[in-house]
C-alpha positions, 0 to 999 in steps of 0.5 A: 532464525534471529532477525536483524536489528530493526531498520527503516525502509531502505528505499530500494525497488521491490520487484515481483512478477506482476508489479514493481514498487519504486520510491515515488519521484516528482515525475510520477505525477503524470502516471499517478493522475489517472489513479487519483482521478478515478471516480470509482475509487471515491465511491468506495469509502476513500474520502480523505481527499478530493479527486484532483482535476489535473496533474498540476492539482495532484502535484502538491500531494505527491510532493508532500508524500515524497517529502515525508521520507526523512534522510535516515529512512524514517517518516513515510516512504511512498512507493509508486506501483508499476506493471513489470511487463506487458500483460492483460493488465496493461503495458509494462511500466503502467502506473497502477497505484501507490502505497507506503510504509510510514509511522516508522518506529524502529525502537518498538519495531512498528510500521504502518502499511497504508496510504494505498490506492489502486486504479479501479481497473486493477481491483481484484487482480494480482496487483494488490496481493503481490504489492502486499507480499513485497511490502510485508516481506520488506518490512519483516524480512529486510527491515526486521519489524515486529508489527505492521499496522493496517487501517482504513475508514470503517465505511470502506467495506472493500478495503476492510475485506481486503485487509481481512483477506490478508489474514490481519487481526482486527484490533478495534476502532479508533474513533474520530481519528482523521478528518475526511475531505468533506469535513466529517470525522473518520473512525478508523478500523485498525488491524495488525500483522505480527512477525509471528503471523508472517510465515502463514500470511506469506504462504497464503499470498504466494498461493493466491498469486500462483492461482492468479497466474494459472487462471491468467495462463501465465 
């Protein structure tokens, strides 16, 4: 089936059974604060920023994320991730994380799925696979991208394992790529998923979510 002409992320809500992703708004700061201030997150290789001490300290970061989306949808679209309904994972509406589609290049059909953070309480749950399923489906099926890049710090073993678990292809290391919060330079491990890879990856993610629902008795 021919894909449509490539378009930037639309900004529409992305809704699944477990989570929904909405474009980040200023009022999300209070709900995002427990995620960004979770000390466990910063022991796993996420060191691009220091944990905020208060919602007020987090506000400029959220403001920058919101402002990175251009009026035409290019730039970076940041999403706030919430639980859809009450469950063992928490109450409906609870903010569990954030992720983005950025570095949009519609001519080359490239987009970067990144800037992802979840509170440690939801690690290993259905939150990440369903979030990735929704974001990748939007990128490939709605927007018509041909390549989605994912990357992480080379020292972040947990994130690298999660990206490999998606079925993404390792492309290599970008050396001295980004400055960490402590002033050292990060090497980035770069992965990609192509539109030709998507059907198999989509099926694998759907199977993971089905198993997760069965184990949870949903």
